[in-house]
Steps between C-alpha positions, in 0.01 A plus 500: 500500500871508569449513883203471742551852639468661157211271411311592817557873455378485141192299597414747778531791257266328257254364758523660847214280620728197482670610825264291714577191293872556550451534876305174500770299321770652722306393808465146364868495409601518865461120489591406143405324288125550494205428273273728301213426738695652791503854359221750452572579135280453195628265229561773242716709732681192626580395145643848441726463805626167369549617141701803616729288715388649832367160608669175398346159467646190667302203378146557631614764749635854485743741664587867459810528282662764724291610802742780591484644150119491497481658848738777393287571194184515713672744737622708202860439602807433288629146494832349393461143371714254690561248225139386497377285218320668216131461457369302212254732345632469149458874491695570183763349280765728644385428853505129430872523450541792735332308783818296522759773505385792713357294789790359508697184548858630475632150435266455205579844364874435520468156340275635225740784423782247496315286247441806282868587526581149385254536212663827398852357509392193304375727222823701494738212424592636155515867601859548377419339167211742448639830628841539337722806493371651178210280398190329642473150354166335567499120537378281219366609165131590534550787750654697214173481311327681786792737553488595133133594521557695821763696306246566226259640756772716653595635159140576400416623853121448493284615790576235767137506616353459151472132415387592149811712441722220630317250281553719196877496557509125561298432187471129431662417832187597691378147428754328722614651829421874486488540878856367534633764261293766675623407847857516369422843355351624827790363705756668277319833516518478879879458481585716201315505173770394257587176319839508670327458837246243378731211570554609861132552579362189336774280644354558847138427404530118530655530847226735620244262350658207686473686831135586428428135429674415827268738687192350336617144565577577867160660555318222316678230700421676827138567405445134415683333789522771772851359553789745497744218431326418173522864388876517565571163339286588197715804422815293551363230268424763237855633532636148444283418198741499203239571232374805688857618547568453129214722385506755783874542541656842464483619141264231366240748381220328313141404574574210736595687819193722469276202419595359839385821670159498333430130555614524863274805542206304359568226752544740793178689432300179459646371827399825671143456379492136608657580838264787575194286436657208688563712810154652489357149479703408809295757692174350376438348841400849609217494249647742247474451124856460366401533134309820567784650701752399233300648215406815691860583586651765268838335546371188327431695185826694522692171511281357223588805291866437579455146372348636179784747451758224543320306226509807274872544566562135412300534177714785369824369643515179297306355210516162674308631802196275439721227646501691830122535498459122501587523870204731559271265309624199698452684829141596414420142398634347820370781720146463372512126552637544852233759585236263366623218723532728806149637461605852406369710214745451209377807314521731800856403592623546142326833435813710576698284255229556240524873564879492458478305175228731368717800584798335328292420191363851468830675568693272263243566226525876556881505487500278192247706307641840595873423491534196275678301768516120482339250264126428540540135605697612806293810573177305527642205695372649831155516339519130417600420858218725622249313285630166621486621860135597466418164344678306776352698788146492359527123455626469859219722628240290317660179626482634856125534468453158339747284695749686718763225518490346152843537334372302202224752435744790539768353274248397236337841503836678473608277211179565307489870583863577418483295179194695388666829594818420305296385200317831501831687523636305205199590288497865604877565511668250265819705456562515874450124532728438202771710662469308827538173312809632323657599831413158639678332210810710569503395865450132416758492219862410567742775396877535513486778758635451852194637678269283288645180641250275674525466877509122469693366201681183407826694480484620862281230651193520718686609812773725366314707242402755764831533684633796302169679555432413866798319649361259760211735581243344269548166675408672827217714363316246285408263787377800700294618202353153460414464868346845531297444182373168637393671823323770300296228331393364838437821695418865438834684476437803276833666577700200381290472185672812361861374484377152408284647224797684350763232560339207319432672163843667499663168585310347209627767261851449636488138390490636144736797537726565798469877464164477681679375811585864570131590527455194721782598738316752727238239588740210517713700748212484751467124461877459531484692829219277626681184390819615670320569828336157488841346438643686801205385710562137401848514653368677812674834452192713427137519602263385223321775308124532544397498137127435520195579707515755781832684480671712763801713425816301557782736580862448413683453829844643567592167658491348153823687424689418819794259453363165612514146371153537352602821325801324352277224363258756358781692329632175357162411351455848354846486344421158356172623350668807350837344419447446130332838460804671654694361205234529232392861564841651413551237230182577305552873536855465372382315189322813375748759631720660235863391498797733493590373153162609365541845649848528346354414159219752549738779594723434199211479252337812644820698447562355155144553376518878534623534140152397380641313200362155572150345525349556843453141606701268725453130431556265791339198657133540585535550874722809466387673182293773664782567748754577228267691271367719779839608628666536159219641286224584752257242359341224707181414317557179306673166526532480118435127494599462134845640580533239774439231241764656275754506782434136584541404133835678478638356825418143397597536133818337370540803272412813701594731210222341297255637759633856477212626286274456803693777677622713208244768579328576827759368748745747653664274758496131574575384856607138539545337838652184633272198470475278805443125493526481121756339271505679163710360217812686372321582173199668657464876500512522879841334519645701212378835628483487878791270573734604217378856427424410139858389436605174336592218735654171395326375188198727552504834322392823666216735409507812286177680587513529880741751647605476864457837670515433873579217744399516865765469769395143584463413129140390555356763262624586152352784296504467121378722222376342176705648214508459125869418528783583264578244231871437436576368151834381377698214350733253660635147483237252390609233744522708816240636742574860589454643850354850487587657836495827687537597864181633658469695821157585641388598852547187707701286256794487260530212256617396156212492256553233234310395189595222261537570127479198268643583151321341207653314207613830352645617833227761558352533845240713671434534872277735703631657820308678775772720649696793356877484525815393320472136400779258427408280206778250467808716438295798390309766694186694429326779690125488557336824610199559724299607197600182314351288779183702549420551131597152378778617268744276318872531566740343249842365594722579204783283387754749633344466845316833498 
């Protein structure tokens, strides 16, 4: 319970006969600590007192947690807690976290709120680049895919509680991340149900998700270590993790930020289950049965159901969610082995996990079959983990009866059992297995996408490949992860097996694609906090954390914040650990934030496109295509990969006009941007168009099929429209190149547009121009109209100059 007074009152209401037992322990507590043999209480009742936090264990002895509170409850009097320590009943998930706050250590509460404030501010770095005066510009490119489908839902307005109706609107997109679109839909309806408000509502979802992850990480860290310092430092480490900031920063609305919530919830619920059984086992000296008490508690099954629901949410949030379930599988494998070695029943301790996975399997199947959500390979992933869990635990249970401490027997049995299970799955469900193999090939393959970069590559080196994702934090967290994992192999530490079980598989996936480092970050934050505390202890500025064995709550002391020499050293170490992250967090968030030049281009194209006379497609580089198309034409579905290839061909071609047919139909606008760290030749399309606006320069002629429409104020973005171009025909001197020129003024730039005309042997020349206007052709002039340019007409320069 949250406090001994409330726990005692509740126990007396349930079992009035327990009053004599309470009087007995109070009498013994006049000379604490005392042993079980010194009180006149049966073992079952005594175990209840311990499990509810009324009595606390100190090694082989006991004491009443708060004698005054218990006495007040016996006398039916009110009682105000005086900062007493919470009991460790593991009463409920909410109480597990709530046992820290209400009881309360004001210093811890203030420090924790401060760390959450820091987390919030770290996710708001690009606020001004998202919320502009007249437009909400989400960071990156992919968030516009999700925003587009939220708009579709808002337009169709299906019943928000009918998953089938939502699935019908989403159509083929139910096979990817239907829950993400639905959460965006729900959030917008709470604000105001219109597409205009969708950007505002969904922009806040990643920030809210980050704070939820922070809560789960803080509770998990505290539940594992019973150390308030670890909880505070874990939230701070999460705030300073660049990859988490990148995908959960304000406006970055896609599946990642929500993935972190579901995987952190899986970890937190599994830790609750492990902690509850661990604490009940600590009271086993009183003769109680910890497994029986754990399995008979309704709260165990409520938390197990919460675990199952978090799995279901992950399944429908991302079609890559089987990656997250590898952490559950790893935990079950190591937990069963640890139970086997410790002499516990592997099957009994994992039963709540089995229940949660069974619930997830059944609920996922029901949603899939009734609403059409998600592809089958993802929907039935919890079922595969459930089957593997049963195989592993049954093998462990059999091994316990044959040879309780034989790891060889356990490992061999698991290998044979899981292999047979997977073989049966392949025979029975070949399409699901084929899909898993396809997804595995995608993860293992190297692709030219930033988030598909490997964590360790030759380009970045072994040590520096992770810096933009973690700063220095991974170098602090990995040794802690390794040490804790080693201790788990040597002793029974079920709480630590949860973050270790999730961290190692996710770290393995991150070696292939760095995007998985985001899913790793909630667990790595805990290990970073532990590593930082150990580092502070090594320089004698902090007490060492008690990570293993019997744990007592270590409170955060106000003296830790008083200005002393030790405090100065501690602050220096913390700044050193977080120094690179303080630079990298805003840096990585800025890389995906939209620039002012892009917004200027969007605003101009949006105003210009109202005439409806051009194809509704904006061609740009891959990483911005959905941004432009959403804001200009309201479409954010596709990358249009083939168009990207066409753009690349034109920009690198020595004759960009020869590539015009690629864009003659289907492209309304073309946005070119300044290339960094490249050295294009003067003849290439990029140089001719972006740097010289399609005008001739030196010996290099201009282009006649790409019309400059807009130039941003910093000249980093130029908007073109592909046009047929007007062809100017005429005759002139055979030995003289003619300059065909007109002055052009567009929003953001004024320049002289020049094309070269080369007369043939008979003096005839022909040149195509992209802009309307009055052209000087040698000593003659000719007027080209807007219609001439758009419709590809021919304009003849007569001998009299007309």
